[in-house]
C-alpha positions in Angstrom: 80.9 130.7 111.5 83.9 129.9 109.1 84.7 126.4 111.1 81.2 125.2 109.8 81.8 126.7 106.2 85.4 125.2 106.3 83.7 121.8 108.0 81.7 122.1 105.2 83.5 122.3 101.6 85.9 120.0 103.1 83.6 117.4 103.2 82.0 118.4 99.5 85.8 117.8 98.0 85.7 114.1 100.6 82.3 113.0 98.6 84.0 114.3 94.6 87.0 112.7 95.2 85.0 109.5 96.9 83.1 109.3 93.7 85.8 109.9 90.8 88.0 107.8 92.6 85.1 105.1 92.6 84.2 106.0 88.9 88.0 105.4 88.5 88.2 102.0 89.7 85.0 100.5 87.9 86.1 101.9 84.5 88.2 99.8 83.6 86.5 96.5 84.6 83.5 97.3 83.2 85.8 98.1 79.3 86.7 94.9 79.7 85.7 91.5 77.2 82.9 89.6 79.2 85.2 87.0 78.5 87.6 88.2 81.4 87.7 87.9 84.8 90.4 88.7 88.3 91.5 84.9 88.9 95.0 85.0 91.9 98.2 83.8 90.6 100.8 82.9 92.8 104.2 85.0 93.0 102.6 87.1 90.5 99.0 88.9 93.0 95.9 89.4 91.2 94.9 90.3 87.3 93.1 89.4 84.0 92.9 86.1 83.2 90.7 84.4 80.3 89.8 80.5 79.4 90.7 80.0 76.0 
């Protein structure tokens, strides 16, 4: 019985952590103006770019 409660609690904590992580990761992308987009720059990696 105790093992089942621990597994249930672990699954619930994993679910909450996953939702928070996904929400935090997607928030900056939603905050960017529409003219910004993700681009890869050699030697620097992925970053936000804007055509001017």
